[in-house]
N, C-alpha and C positions, 0 to 999 in steps of 0.2 A: 262627029261622034261615031265610034265604031258600033257594029252590030252587037257585040258583047256588052258594051256599056249601055246601049239602048235596052237590051233585055234586062240588064241589072236594074236599070231605072224603073222598068215596068214591074219587076218583082218587088221593088220597094213600094210602088204604088199599090200593088195587090196586098202586101203586108199591112200597109196603112189602112186600106179598106177593110181588111179582116179585123184590125184593131177597132175601127169605128163600129163595125157590126157587133163585135163582142161587147163593146162598151154600151151600146144602145140596148142590148138584150139583157142587161144586168137586172138583178132582182131589185125592185123598188124599195124594199125594206133595208137594203144594204146601203148605208150612207157613204161608204168609202169608195164605191165603184169597183171596177174590175182591175185587179193588179195585173192580170194577164194582158189586158188591153194596153195598159201603160208600157209593159215590156215590149209588146208589138210595136207601139209608137216609137220607142227608143231604137229598136232593131231596124225599123223602117228608115229612121233618120240616119243611122250609121250606114246602111246600104246605099241610100241616096247620096250621101256625102262622098262615099267611095266611087259611085258611078259617075258623079260630076267632077271628080278629081279635085275637090276643094282643099284637100290636105296634101297635095302633091308638092314636093320640094322643087322650087324654081330658083336657082341661085341668081343673085344679082350680078351686076357687071364686075364689081370688086371681087366677089367670091369666084367668079369664072376666071378672072385674070390670075388670082392666087393659085387656083387649081392648075392652070396652064403653066405657071412658073414652076410649080412642084414637079410636073411631069417632064420637064426638060432637063 
């Protein structure tokens, strides 16, 4: 893991922590909770997925061979 990816993962953890703090500090009369906290949870998940390269395209053997044939 590169330094940039590690920093990005740390930022995701900080955003998640901010969401937890925001959710825990909500008003007890509010039965729905904090929408801002939920948005922070979603943003944190997206940043973590990007940092861990979980959505990166990795072609299979057949796709790699097809690309090689097209380039010749």
